[in-house]
N, C-alpha and C positions, 0 to 999 in steps of 0.2 A: 257830681260834675255838672256845672251849669252849662246850658246850651248857649252858643254864640248867636244863634239865628234871630232871637228877638232884637238884638242890637242891629243886625243887618236890616231887618224889616223897618225899624225906626229910621235908620239913616236913609234907606232907599226911598221911603215915603217923604221924609222931610227935605232931603237934598235933591231928589230927582223926580218927585211927584209920581212915583211908581204906583200902578193900580194894584188892587188886591189880586186880580187875575195874574198879573205879571209876577207876583210874589208867592204864587201857589206853592212852588217848590219849598220855599222857606217855611211856610205854614205847616206843611206836611212834616218837615223835619223837626220843628219845634217840639211836637208831641212825641216823636220817636227817639230823640237824642238821650233823654234821661233814662228811658227804658234800655236803650242800647248800652249805655255806660254801665248800668247795673248788671246787665247780662254779661258784659265783658269782664267785669270784676269777678262774677261768679264762675265764669268759664275758666278764667286764669287760676282761680283758687282750686278748682276741681281738676283741671287737666294739665296745668303747667307744674307738674309735681316732681320734676327732675331738673337738675341744672341745665341740661341740654334743651328741654322744653321751655324753661324759663328764658333762656337766651333767644330761642326762636320767637317767643311771645314778645320779648322786648324789641327784637328786630322788626317784627310786624307793626308794633305800635310806633316805632321810630319812622318806618316807611310811611305810615298813615299821617304822622305829624308833618313829614316833609311835603307830602301832597297838599295838606291843608295850608302849610306855609306858602307854597307856590301859588295856590288859589288866592289866598289873602293878599299876597304880594302883587299878583296880577291885577286885582281890583284896585289896589292902592296906586299902582303904576298907571293904570288906565284912567282912573277917575280923579285922582288927586294930582298926580304929576302930569296928567293929560298926554301920556305917551300913546302913540298909535303904532299899528303894525305888530302888536303883541301876538 
């Protein structure tokens, strides 16, 4: 699972001249995302071993994806569409 944060860093540097200090959050997550993805797959394979647990795991991943979508949409709305008051 490729991390999305290198693209964030590149865009924030090129489009908004963000400093490395301002991007510290993203640098930390670039290293952790691949490991976290691998861990998630291993945990699901080991513990989501019944239909009920698999449904719960899918619901958790769906909720996480919805949060990520809201986050990305907020960035787009604020900095591309230039909406305020978000």
